SEMAR-558183 format. One record per atom (N, C-alpha, C, O): residue in three letters; z, x, y. Coordinates in pm, whole numbers, plus 50000, padded with zeros to 5 digits. Atoms other than C-alpha are relative to their C-alpha. Layout:
AlaZXY;...
! end
This chain:
Met501155004949937;Met095660732604029;Met500524997450152;Met501604992150178;His499745001749865;His095470733004414;His499304986650063;His498164983850028;Phe500855011749931;Phe094510701104623;Phe499595003350141;Phe500225011050213;Ala500624999149865;Ala092540699904930;Ala499834987650081;Ala499804976550029;Gln500125011049910;Gln092130678805244;Gln498925004050091;Gln498685015450130;Ile500965001049893;Ile089410670405473;Ile500365005350139;Ile501154998350203;Val499864995149854;Val089490691205810;Val499104996850085;Val499384997050205;Ala501095003049887;Ala086090680905960;Ala498794993449883;Ala498544996449766;Thr501295007450066;Thr083040657205866;Thr498864999950127;Thr498984998850249;Ser501274999949905;Ser079680658806014;Ser499564983450000;Ser499904976349905;Ala500455011850005;Ala078060625206115;Ala498834998049891;Ala498065007149862;Pro501005002950115;Pro075830609305843;Pro498375003150081;Pro498175001950202;Leu501525000249978;Leu071990615005876;Leu499534986449966;Leu500144977349911;Met500845014649991;Met069490587305894;Met500424993849861;Met500575001149763;His499575008850123;His070550558505626;His498915003749887;His497705002949904;Gly500734996450122;Gly069270569505287;Gly499465011449987;Gly498595013249902;Thr500154987350002;Thr069040604305362;Thr500935008349916;Thr502085008849959;Phe499044992350083;Phe070690627005086;Phe500035015950046;Phe499005021750080;Ile500224985649981;Ile071740663505150;Ile500135004849856;Ile500965000649776;Tyr499954995950126;Tyr070910682704853;Tyr500745011749953;Tyr501185013949840;Lys499304986250028;Lys072420716404898;Lys500225005850164;Lys499445004050257;Val499684992649894;Val074280737205174;Val500395014949976;Val501085018149879;Leu499724984850025;Leu074510776105214;Leu500455005250146;Leu500065000950254;Pro499424993149861;Pro076460798305474;Pro498945010050019;Pro498565017349927;Ile501124988849948;Ile073860819705651;Ile500575006050122;Ile500474999250224;Asp499414994349867;Asp075520841105914;Asp501314993350039;Asp502314993049967;Arg499075009349956;Arg077660820206110;Arg499734984850012;Arg500364977450087;Glu500445013750006;Glu075880787106030;Glu500124994149834;Glu500395000649733;Leu500425006850139;Leu075370764405734;Leu498704994650022;Leu498394988650125;Val501455004350002;Val071760757305642;Val500104989249869;Val500734991549766;Ser500025010450087;Ser071100724705452;Ser498404997449966;Ser497495001750037;Ile501195005950011;Ile068110708305283;Ile500124985549953;Ile501184983049897;Ser499725014850014;Ser067710669805233;Ser499114992749949;Ser498084999449937;Ser500815006850058;Ser065860642905080;Ser498564995050098;Ser497514991050049;Asp500895000849918;Asp063790638605396;Asp498805014050039;Asp497845014850116;Asp500784986550016;Asp062360674505334;Asp500345009150123;Asp499585018150160;Ser499684991449880;Ser064300689005643;Ser500705011949962;Ser501505011749869;Leu498974987349982;Leu065810722305679;Leu500774999850154;Leu500314999950268;Arg499135000049865;Arg068810721605915;Arg501145008250008;Arg501785011249907;Val498814991749986;Val071490742606067;Val501014992350056;Val500684982350119;Ile499015007549974;Ile074850730806136;Ile501265009950029;Ile501515018449945;Asp498634990249961;Asp078180749706306;Asp501134995249879;Asp501474983649860;Pro499225003950109;Pro080540752006006;Pro501454997750033;Pro502284996049943;His498765002649947;His083630747106242;His499914987250053;His500864980250016;Ser500065013649961;Ser082670714806408;Ser499314988749906;Ser499614976849898;Leu501035008850083;Leu080070700906171;Leu499354988350084;Leu499244976650047;Gln500835007949918;Gln078200686506453;Gln498545001350015;Gln498055010950075;Trp501464998649974;Trp074590679906441;Trp499695000350151;Trp500454994750230;Ser500535000749887;Ser072600686406745;Ser498344998049991;Ser497724999149885;Ser501385003850012;Ser068980677606848;Ser499135013649966;Ser497945012249939;Thr500754989150023;Thr067870713506792;Thr500485005949868;Thr500295017849841;Asp499444994150138;Asp069550716706439;Asp498654998949912;Asp498675007549824;Thr500674999350099;Thr066360708306250;Thr498925012250020;Thr498335014250126;Leu500634989549992;Leu064500739106151;Leu498434996049974;Leu497475003150004;Gly501475004750044;Gly061390719906031;Gly499964992849847;Gly500934992049771;Gln500355004650121;Gln059750703405734;Gln498835008249926;Gln497665006349956;Phe501014989750040;Phe057940730705527;Phe499634995349852;Phe498965003049784;His500535003350149;His057420711305179;His499944982949990;His500564974950060;Arg500035015050024;Arg056450676605042;Arg500914999749870;Arg500465001449756;Gly499055001650120;Gly059560672704820;Gly500845011549983;Gly500695017549877;Val499344986849994;Val061930701804892;Val500954998149893;Val501394986749876;Thr499205000050112;Thr064100710504588;Thr501025009449993;Thr502145006949949;Cys498924986049994;Cys065750747004640;Cys500045005750117;Cys499095006450195;Leu499554992149906;Leu067440765304870;Leu500825012249962;Leu501765011449884;Glu499414989350039;Glu068430800604857;Glu500325011050121;Glu499355012450196;Ala499654987349885;Ala069910830105117;Ala499085011049939;Ala498975014349821;Trp501254989149994;Trp067180856205162;Trp500495011450075;Trp501625016050055;Arg499834988249939;Arg067000884405390;Arg500624995750155;Arg500124987150227;Asp499214999549859;Asp069470887605714;Asp500294984550014;Asp501154978749947;Arg499655013649972;Arg069310852405852;Arg498964992149960;Arg498664982750034;Ser501085009450052;Ser066430837305638;Ser500644997049882;Ser501585002049819;Val499725007950139;Val066410814605362;Val498644998249935;Val497634997550006;Leu501315005250073;Leu063680807005085;Leu500414985449958;Leu501574982349929;Thr499995014250037;Thr063070770005006;Thr498684998049901;Thr497625004249916;Ala501165003250103;Ala060800756404713;Ala500024986049993;Ala501024979650022;Gly500155011850023;Gly059390724404636;Gly499054993449902;Gly498435000749823;Arg500715007350091;Arg057550697204445;Arg498405002650017;Arg497555000249932;Asp501524995649954;Asp054250709204624;Asp499725013149938;Asp498585017549954;Gly500344988950081;Gly054580741204404;Gly499925012950112;Gly499145022050084;Thr500214989849913;Thr055040765204722;Thr501525005950018;Thr502494999249985;Ile498694995049966;Ile057970788204824;Ile499755004750154;Ile498705009850194;Lys500204994649858;Lys058600796005193;Lys501365004550050;Lys502445000050013;Gly499104991449946;Gly060640818705388;Gly500174996050150;Gly499174996550221;Thr499765001749890;Thr062340808705704;Thr501295004350060;Thr502405003950007;Asp499024990649923;Asp064250827305979;Asp500794988150073;Asp500154980150143;Ser499305010849941;Ser066980803606097;Ser500495001750133;Ser500824991850198;Arg500084998049854;Arg067480819706428;Arg498924996950089;Arg499144991750199;Ser501105001949943;Ser063980817906528;Ser499104988349956;Ser497954986549997;Lys500545010850060;Lys063160788106339;Lys498395001149960;Lys497614991649954;Arg501304998150060;Arg059990802706217;Arg499935000049859;Arg500905002949788;Asn500174998550156;Asn058320800105866;Asn499325014850019;Asn498365017350091;Thr500484985749997;Thr057910838705804;Thr499545003649860;Thr499335015449831;Phe500454993950163;Phe056860840105427;Phe499634986249940;Phe500184975449965;Gly500615012050088;Gly054770816805190;Gly499415005949881;Gly498945017349883;Leu500784996850138;Leu053410819104839;Leu499934986249931;Leu500784977249937;Ser499985011950092;Ser052060793604606;Ser499655005849854;Ser498875014849824;Gln500204997150138;Gln052380793804237;Gln498764997649917;Gln498615001049800;Gly501185000850071;Gly048950783304171;Gly499614987649910;Gly498474985349869;Thr500085013550098;Thr049580749903959;Thr500464990250079;Thr500934991350192;Glu499645013049922;Glu050200715104035;Glu501554998849948;Glu502084988649991;Ser498715000350024;Ser053810721003885;Ser501055001550089;Ser501265011750155;Ser498684998249889;Ser056940712904087;Ser500815011249946;Ser501045015049832;Leu498964986750019;Leu059180741604138;Leu501464992150014;Leu501754984250103;Leu498695008350015;Leu062800729904023;Leu501035012650025;Leu502165008750056;Ser499034988649998;Ser064670765204044;Ser499345011150076;Ser498135013350084;Leu500544989449910;Leu064610794604273;Leu501165010949998;Leu502335007550020;Ala499024988449967;Ala066410829204280;Ala499275011150076;Ala498055011250089;Cys500634987949936;Cys065800861304466;Cys501035012850019;Cys502235010550036;His499384987650007;His067080896404474;His499235012350033;His498425017749957;Gly500874990449948;Gly065840923204708;Gly498564995650017;Gly498294985650085;Asn501355005849978;Asn062080920704682;Asn499544990549901;Asn498424985549911;Leu500195007850104;Leu062350900204368;Leu500054983650032;Leu501084979250082;Ile499755014450011;Ile061690861704365;Ile499394994049878;Ile498294996449829;Ala500185007050129;Ala061840840604075;Ala500104983950024;Ala500894978950104;Ala500275014449979;Ala060820803404046;Ala499884994249857;Ala499235000549773;Gly500095006350126;Gly061200779703746;Gly499074987350055;Gly499004983550172;Thr501005011949972;Thr058560749403713;Thr500474988749908;Thr501084992549808;Glu499935010950063;Glu058920713903573;Glu498965001949867;Glu498095010649867;Leu500644998650102;Leu057420708703237;Leu498574993450024;Leu498624981750062;Arg501415004249970;Arg053710701903279;Arg498815005649904;Arg498685017849889;Asn500904996650092;Asn050800702303030;Asn500635010349886;Asn500155021249853;Ser499404992750093;Ser053240713502770;Ser500585014550022;Ser500885022049929;Gln499554987849998;Gln054420743602942;Gln500965000250131;Gln500704994050234;Ala498865000749893;Ala057660750903160;Ala500025016450009;Ala500255024149916;Ile500194985749973;Ile057180785203337;Ile501265007250095;Ile501715001750195;Val499404992449889;Val059440810803500;Val498895011750045;Val498075017749976;Ile501174990749922;Ile057410832703745;Ile500895006850080;Ile501865002050139;Val499494988449913;Val058370864303911;Val499115006650101;Val498005010950066;Trp500984994049896;Trp056900877904230;Trp500665012150058;Trp501895011950062;Asp499584990249912;Asp057380909904420;Asp499494995550150;Asp498304995250182;Ser500325005549867;Ser057700896304794;Ser499005007750079;Ser498325002150166;Arg501104991249917;Arg055490926004926;Arg498834998749959;Arg497945003850026;Ala501364999650042;Ala052610917704719;Ala500004985549927;Ala500644984849822;Thr499715015550039;Thr052340878004649;Thr498614995949935;Thr498514984549888;Ser501265007050034;Ser048740874404547;Ser500024997149844;Ser499434987249800;Gln499985002950130;Gln049460877004178;Gln501505002349983;Gln502125010750049;Pro498584998250058;Pro052980872304001;Pro500145014749933;Pro499145020549891;Leu499524989050072;Leu054670902903854;Leu499964995949849;Leu499425002849763;Leu499675004550133;Leu055570882503548;Leu499954985349982;Leu500384978250073;Gln499905014650053;Gln055170848403377;Gln500324998449855;Gln499755003749759;Tyr499365003150136;Tyr057250834603097;Tyr499594987149957;Tyr500294977849996;Val500385013850025;Val055490805302955;Val500384995649862;Val500144983949832;Glu499765008050131;Glu056690800902598;Glu501735000149983;Glu502244993549892;Ser498434999850023;Ser060670807802636;Ser500644984850006;Ser501464981149921;His499645012649990;His061280772502748;His499244987649959;His498014988349960;Ser500895010650069;Ser060210738002600;Ser500094987950101;Ser499544977350075;Asp499735010849916;Asp061340717102911;Asp500425005050135;Asp500625017050151;Asp499904996449834;Asp061990718503294;Asp501035011750016;Asp502145011349963;Val499074989749987;Val063500750903399;Val500984997050142;Val500564996850257;Thr499115005949902;Thr066450740203606;Thr500965010950057;Thr501545007850161;Glu499194989749939;Glu068460772303676;Glu499425015049991;Glu498785017749890;Leu500484987849982;Leu067550809103779;Leu501105008750061;Leu501665004550163;Ala499154992549931;Ala069860836903858;Ala499795015749945;Ala499575018149826;Phe500074988750017;Phe069680874203893;Phe501425006049954;Phe502475000949996;His498704994550030;His072390896803730;His500525007450123;His499785014050197;Pro499594995149863;Pro074870907504011;Pro499815017050009;Pro499805023350114;Ser499864984849975;Ser074690945003920;Ser498665006849936;Ser498225017949966;Gln501464995450046;Gln071360947503715;Gln499114991050039;Gln498974982149956;Pro500955008849955;Pro068760928503908;Pro498694999449906;Pro497814991349932;Ser500995000850062;Ser066360935803641;Ser500174989249891;Ser499204985449826;Cys499375010050109;Cys068160911103408;Cys499994986750080;Cys500634985650185;Leu500185012849937;Leu067180874503494;Leu500414991349906;Leu500154993249787;Leu499485011150099;Leu068850843303348;Leu499364987650046;Leu499234983950162;Ser500765015949992;Ser067110809703309;Ser500644989649919;Ser501194992449813;Gly499305011250059;Gly068400776303216;Gly499164987349990;Gly498434984350086;Ser501015010549999;Ser066590745203097;Ser500514986349959;Ser501664985449914;Thr499685013250054;Thr066720708303013;Thr499925001049847;Thr500344991749778;Asp500284997150165;Asp065830723102640;Asp501375004649955;Asp501615007849838;Gly498514993950062;Gly069600733902634;Gly500125014549967;Gly501115018949909;Leu500124984650021;Leu068530771602621;Leu500595007350138;Leu500355003650253;Ile499724985849864;Ile069910800002871;Ile499605012449919;Ile500125016749816;Asn500524988350048;Asn067730829802827;Asn500365011050093;Asn500665008750210;Leu499804986749918;Leu068250866002953;Leu498785007949967;Leu498485010849851;Tyr501194991950019;Tyr065060885803018;Tyr500245013750073;Tyr501005015450168;Asp499954987049907;Asp064550922003122;Asp498615001250063;Asp497665004949994;Thr501015001349919;Thr062010919003392;Thr499165014450020;Thr498185014850094;Thr500664984750009;Thr060850956903352;Thr499014999649888;Thr498075007449883;Ile501055001950121;Ile059070944103020;Ile499034989050042;Ile499444978550091;Thr500775012249977;Thr056000923603065;Thr499624993449880;Thr499114982349894;Asp500265011250115;Asp055500910602704;Asp501214992849982;Asp502324998149975;Glu499105009250007;Glu057330879302670;Glu501155001049892;Glu502345000749920;Asp499414998650134;Asp058620882802320;Asp501245011850018;Asp502435010449990;Asp498974989149995;Asp060270916602393;Asp500875002150118;Asp501855009650118;Ala499275001949875;Ala061380908202759;Ala501184989849951;Ala502174990850023;Leu498915008350049;Leu063740882602585;Leu500945007149915;Leu500735011249801;Ile499234990850045;Ile066740900002538;Ile501164990249933;Ile501514993949821;Gln499035008950028;Gln069340872402480;Gln499784985850009;Gln499254981750112;Val500335015949991;Val069110833802406;Val501664992349975;Val502384996549884;Phe498905006350031;Phe072200811902414;Phe499574984150005;Phe498924979550099;Asn500425012150033;Asn071840775702265;Asn501294992050055;Asn502354992049991;His498715007749950;His074300754102475;His499764985849931;His500724978149931;Gly500215013150075;Gly072740723002275;Gly500344987350100;Gly500864977050057;Ser499935011749913;Ser072830700502587;Ser499325005950129;Ser499385017850160;Ser500954997949872;Ser070550698902913;Ser501045007950097;Ser502215005750126;Ile499004990549913;Ile071560727603140;Ile499714993250153;Ile498624991450206;Ala499735003949840;Ala072700714403497;Ala500125013450080;Ala499415015250179;His499494987349925;His074140749103614;His500085012549904;His500435010249789;Ala499724986350071;Ala074290785203476;Ala499785010050078;Ala498895010350163;Asp499994989049892;Asp075070817403632;Asp500935009949924;Asp501655007149828;Phe499124988550054;Phe076730851203562;Phe501544997150063;Phe501624993950182;Leu498595000549962;Leu080570848803604;Leu500235015650032;Leu500845018550135;Ser499574986549979;Ser080860885903591;Ser498915008549936;Ser497925003049889;Asp501244989850067;Asp078670915903457;Asp499894996049855;Asp498864997949790;His500055000750160;His079580905703103;His500214984949953;His500324982949832;Glu500065012750028;Glu079790867803111;Glu499094989150067;Glu498664990150182;Val501105010549947;Val077570837903161;Val500854986449966;Val501584985049868;Phe499575013050013;Phe078580801403219;Phe498974990849986;Phe497854993050034;Ala501015010950011;Ala076820770503129;Ala500514986150010;Ala501294982749922;Leu499445013549979;Leu077580734603250;Leu498704989249999;Leu497774988650080;Ser501125011450039;Ser075360705503114;Ser499744989950101;Ser500284991950210;His500235011549944;His074240674703260;His501034987949955;His501174977050011;Asp499075010550060;Asp076750656103058;Asp501175007950017;Asp502125003249955;Glu498664993149946;Glu079510680703189;Glu500615007349890;Glu501835008549889;Ile499694990950135;Ile079700702002852;Ile500095014350078;Ile499125019350135;Phe499874985349945;Phe081170736602980;Phe500355009649880;Phe501175007749790;Ser499504990750089;Ser081060768002796;Ser499805015050080;Ser499135015650183;Ile500064987149946;Ile081370806002879;Ile499645008549857;Ile500135006849746;Tyr500714992350116;Tyr079210832302665;Tyr500055013850069;Tyr499825016850186;Asp500084985349965;Asp079580869302651;Asp498525006949985;Asp497765003849893;Leu501184992750022;Leu076620892702707;Leu500055010949906;Leu501045018149898;Asn499984986850110;Asn075660918502431;Asn499775010150088;Asn499235010150199;Asp500284986249934;Asp075770953002504;Asp498695006149966;Asp498285015750032;Ser501444997650037;Ser072340956902335;Ser499254986249968;Ser499774975749930;Pro500845012750027;Pro069370933102302;Pro500094997049847;Pro500275005049754;Gly500445005850126;Gly068830909402020;Gly501424999149901;Gly501394998549779;Gly498735003050089;Gly072590905601907;Gly500264985349984;Gly499414976950012;Asp499765011250053;Asp074470876401786;Asp499904991550141;Asp500314995850249;Thr500035009649893;Thr073660844302012;Thr500584986849935;Thr499994976349959;Gly499435010650046;Gly075810820301829;Gly500784992450070;Gly500264985050153;Asn499285011149937;Asn078700801501946;Asn500685006950121;Asn500855019150122;Pro499434994649885;Pro080320806002284;Pro501085007749997;Pro501675007349889;Ala498844992149986;Ala083010828602379;Ala501334989550006;Ala502334989949934;Gln499015012049963;Gln085080798602509;Gln499194987150019;Gln498294986450104;His500705014249976;His083910761402472;His501004990450045;His501994988049977;Phe499125009849961;Phe085570736302670;Phe499634986249982;Phe500454977550011;Gly500535012850023;Gly083500706402584;Gly499874991250124;Gly499454997050224;Asp500215007249890;Asp083430677702829;Asp501115000150103;Asp502274996350082;Leu498704998949907;Leu085320684303149;Leu500584990250081;Leu501564991450154;Arg499445011149920;Arg085530650003282;Arg501384994949962;Arg502194992350051;Pro498665005050037;Pro088540638503078;Pro501195008350027;Pro502365004950041;Gln498974990349976;Gln090130669803133;Gln500225002750146;Gln501335006750182;Leu499454999949845;Leu090000670903513;Leu499944987350058;Leu499824986350180;His499825014749935;His090190633203560;His499064998750109;His499414996950225;Cys501195003149908;Cys086910629603725;Cys498604992749935;Cys498274992749817;Asp501315008250063;Asp083590609103690;Asp498935010049976;Asp498115007249889;Tyr501114989450023;Tyr081280641803711;Tyr500445009950070;Tyr501205008550166;Val499904986249954;Val081290679103774;Val498945003350085;Val497775002550048;Ile501034995449907;Ile079520690404061;Ile499175014849976;Ile497955016349981;Asp500444986050028;Asp079250729403983;Asp501355006449969;Asp502405000049971;Leu498994993550001;Leu081500757103918;Leu500065009750118;Leu499115017250135;Met499804990249894;Met082800776904222;Met500865012449954;Met502035010349922;Asn499294991850059;Asn083830810904110;Asn500645006650126;Asn500075015850185;Ser499174993549852;Ser086500819104422;Ser501145008949915;Ser501785004549820;Arg498854993250021;Arg088880847104366;Arg501204996750076;Arg502314999650030;Thr498985000949928;Thr090950836304642;Thr500594986149998;Thr501724984550042;Met499305012749985;Met091530799304604;Met500294993549844;Met501214985549825;Gly499815004250139;Gly091220792604217;Gly499434984949989;Gly498684981450080;Pro500505014550013;Pro090380755404110;Pro500444990150116;Pro501654989750138;Val499595006549895;Val090470731604401;Val499624983449956;Val498614981749888;Phe499965014449988;Phe090720691904398;Phe499774993750148;Phe500554997050237;Gly499905006549865;Gly089740671604703;Gly500714987249984;Gly500564980249883;Ala499235012249982;Ala092090642904811;Ala499164992050100;Ala499254994250221;Gly501035008549925;Gly089490618304943;Gly498695004649962;Gly498635015149898;Ser501184995550044;Ser085760620304897;Ser498954993450103;Ser499234986750203;His501235007549936;His082130610005012;His500064987549961;His500804984949866;Arg500435012850025;Arg080960573305015;Arg499244999049877;Arg499364989249803;Ser500784998050126;Ser078610584304739;Ser500235010149941;Ser501205017149972;Asp499874989750074;Asp078070608204499;Asp500025014350059;Asp499505015550170;Val499954985849920;Val078570645304593;Val498985007349922;Val498895007249799;Ser501164992650054;Ser075630666504542;Ser500225013449985;Ser499745018849886;His499824987450022;His076760699904598;His501125006150096;His501415000850203;Ala498564994549943;Ala079870722204705;Ala499745013649991;Ala498945018149908;Leu500054985550003;Leu080300758404787;Leu501295002850097;Leu501774995450182;His498654996049944;His083360779004898;His499645012550112;His498725020350087;Asp500284990149912;Asp083400802505204;Asp501355002750065;Asp501794995650156;Glu498644993849992;Glu086790822405225;Glu500864988149974;Glu500744983249862;Lys499055010550026;Lys089420794405255;Lys499344985450038;Lys500164976750072;Thr500455012349978;Thr087160764505313;Thr498794997349895;Thr497925005749875;Ile501005004850055;Ile084990745605094;Ile499314988150058;Ile499904979050117;Phe501045009049936;Phe081940725405195;Phe499434992249895;Phe499154997249786;Thr500495010350115;Thr080710695305003;Thr498924990050083;Thr499174984750191;Ala501275008249955;Ala077280675805065;Ala499844989749909;Ala499884992549789;Gly500245011850067;Gly076690641104946;Gly498844992550046;Gly498224994750150;Glu500905009749980;Glu074330612904906;Glu500324990950120;Glu499434983150154;Asp499735005949882;Asp075890598105200;Asp499635004750115;Asp499864999250223;Gly500554992549869;Gly074250622905427;Gly500945008750071;Gly500565014450174;Gln499224993549919;Gln077240639905531;Gln500435013949949;Gln500055016649835;Ile499554987850049;Ile078810674805492;Ile501544996250047;Ile501834989650146;Lys498715001049959;Lys082610676205480;Lys500625014449959;Lys500225020349859;Ala499114988750010;Ala084960706205500;Ala501354995749955;Ala502004986049994;Trp498615003650054;Trp088050708905296;Trp500965013649993;Trp500445024649972;Arg499004987550019;Arg091030734105284;Arg501274996649927;Arg501834985749933;Pro498665004150117;Pro094030735905031;Pro501004996150090;Pro501195000650203;Ser498725008949924;Ser096970713805134;Ser501515009549998;Ser502505008450070;Gly498664993550031;Gly099540739004991;Gly500494993749882;Gly501185000749808;Glu499435006350102;Glu100360713204735;Glu499425004349852;Glu498205005749842;Glu500534994250127;Glu099890725004374;Glu500374990049899;Glu501364983049923;Ser499755006250086;Ser099740706904058;Ser499535007449863;Ser498535014149839;Ser500204990550146;Ser100160720103696;Ser499444989849889;Ser499134993249775;Asp500265009350097;Asp099260687703536;Asp498745002449915;Asp498775001149793;Thr501255000050046;Thr095620693603475;Thr499545011549976;Thr499355019150071;Lys500654987750060;Lys094250721003270;Lys498824997949943;Lys498584987049890;Ile501294998550085;Ile090960729403131;Ile500415001049864;Ile501215010149841;Gly499334996650120;Gly091600725002759;Gly500894990849949;Gly501124989449829;Asp499085012450039;Asp093950696602763;Asp499364990049906;Asp498154989049884;Ala500555010350098;Ala093700669302521;Ala499474989850092;Ala500204985950184;Pro500465010349917;Pro091350643202679;Pro500774986949955;Pro501414985849850;Pro499245012350010;Pro092680607202731;Pro498864991749913;Pro497754996949907;Glu500645010250095;Glu091070578602494;Glu498674995450065;Glu497564995250011;Asp500975009449897;Asp089080561002786;Asp499525010250082;Asp500295016150157;Lys500594990849941;Lys086520583702920;Lys498864991550116;Lys498094982850076;Lys501105002149914;Lys084340576603242;Lys498755004749991;Lys498725016550028;Arg501034992850010;Arg080860583903186;Arg499004997550147;Arg499024987250216;Lys500525001649881;Lys078470592203478;Lys498944989149986;Lys498514986549874;Lys500865009850009;Lys076100564603567;Lys498655005449995;Lys498365016150049;His501544995350019;His072430567703483;His499114992350098;His499274980250115;Lys500905008149916;Lys069740558503725;Lys498794998049938;Lys498445004549840;Ser501195005650082;Ser066580540703641;Ser498954997650098;Ser499264998250217;Gly500985004649919;Gly063290531003784;Gly499555010650105;Gly499475022450071;Asp500464990349884;Asp062130547704119;Asp501155009350041;Asp500895019250109;Asp498844992849943;Asp065670561704181;Asp500205012249874;Asp500925022149888;His499774987950110;His065380583103834;His499005009650021;His499235020849977;Glu501014990149976;Glu062250600603939;Glu500395010050103;Glu500165022150099;Arg499534991349908;Arg063930610204258;Arg501195009449974;Arg501325020650023;Ala498794994050058;Ala067210619404088;Ala499785013749925;Ala500635022649931;Arg500364990350113;Arg065650643803841;Arg499885013350102;Arg500355023450050;Phe500024990749938;Phe064970668104140;Phe501305003250080;Phe501155013250150;Lys498774998949938;Lys068390668104289;Lys500655012449913;Lys500615012849790;Pro499384989550038;Pro070270700804245;Pro501325000049937;Pro502195008649956;Tyr498625002850077;Tyr073080685804015;Tyr499564990749892;Tyr500374986349811;
! end
């Protein structure tokens, strides 16, 4: 394992403002936060300026994804998807999914845009549009999940293959060239625990990380309808194995491998991403931090080691904080 040290820290946003997610767009970082603002910041200095706010385009922003050139897509609890050019600061694209359901997940590839909804009226829906004609969705999968759709991803080399993950514990793979939902569902993995993150590790592997930090890797079948039983690799709860309180996400870096941070945010970390040899983290303290490997390595911690007897559990939020927390991307 490699250790990392902080090399830059942004000033905090207004007190009580959480940063949900950051993305590299061209030579900038773009972020969404709990005040519904879309902001850009220089990744080297991490200094905010008065011109950094691109706007507030949602009532309750939940999702951020890179789109075309210097554009990003955002989605929100208002049921809409917006496209924004980070250079011109203009809202260049918009669509509504036509119901009162909040959008909790978002993915895009070329002209395809996919969104996942919260559970409402006994339905949690995966919706796919062609961005060139948004008056009607291309597809709607309404029966494949029984709870909030928390994760979406397109296959890295076969964009007609769409992955969805849900708090019902299922990870589904669809062939989006097929309109019938039963026929389009080509593979299902039952992770057995609420999905926080799921994505393609490669053309042939999918990972799943649950809200209680259970991590597994699954193999994709060569043909539809094959075995969907046990994972190819099951690691269990990562917290005791990594000696941490919670796991943010999996960063699939070919250059750095696993990296630990020496030091942290003053509150929970909500998102992390790697860009070449720098890791950027965002947190509930309203700050973005840049980390780089220190050169020091440790071989003491390996995924799969026997866990210690005493395990720290992630704290659970309740009351008003719980409703807010369930829309965070972690």
